[in-house]
N, C-alpha and C positions, 0 to 999 in steps of 0.2 A: 504494500500500500504506500503510495507516495504521500509525502507531507502535504496536508491539506490546510493547515493553519499558518498564515503568514506571520513571520517573526516581526515584521514592521521595522526592520533594521535596513537602512539603505544599502549597506555593503553586502547583504546576503541575497543570493539567488540560488534556487534549487538546481541541481544537475541530475542527470539520469540516475534513478534509484537502482540499487543492486539488491534484489530480493527483499529482505526485511530491513535493510540498512539504507538510510537516506543520507547521501553525502550532500554537503552544502559547499558550493564554491564561493569563496569570499575574496573580495578585491582588497586584500591586505597581505601582510607578510606572515610567514609561518611562525615567527617569533611572537607576533601579536596574537595569533590564534592560540598559541601556548598559554598566554596570559588569560585569554577568554576561557580556555578549558580549565585552568586552575580556579578561576573565579566561579565557574559553573560547579565544580566539585565542592567548593566551599558552601554553595547553596543547595547541595544535594542532587545535582544533575550531573550524570556521567556522560561524557562525550569522548570521542577518540579524535586525535589530530591526524589529518590526512598525511602530514609530513612523516609520521611514524611508519607509513606503509611504502615509502619511497625505497626502491632498490638501487637505482642509480639516477643520475641527473639531478635536476633542481628539485628541491623539496617543495611540494605543492601546499599552498596555504588553504586551509579549510577544516571543517569539522565533519565527523561522521556520527550520525544519530542512529541508534538501534532501539526501536521501541516495540518490537514484536511481542515481548513478554510483559509489557506494561498495560494495565487496564486502560481502555479507551478514555474513561472518565478522568484519568490522571494526566493525560497528555497535555491538555491546554495549560494546566498549572505548571508543568515542567517547561513548556515553551515560554510561559510568562517569566519564569525564573531565568531561563537561558537568555531571553531578551535583555534582562537587567544586567547581564554580565558583559554586554558590549559597551 
């Protein structure tokens, strides 16, 4: 299922989903995405940095969301918390 709720953050745009994981392409640096991921963790939202999946070449800035095991009713609150981390 692709992400249906907009984050409302100008630098975020969804890219092609991979099964139950939804990558977000972000127009910022991998280092800045690391800071967003740390803030998200602090508010109880776990995300993965796309840069951790780079095998070679440039590290891609972005976050990977996996919400397949989360109750649908909890997703909007998680996205609200994630939005606050930007």
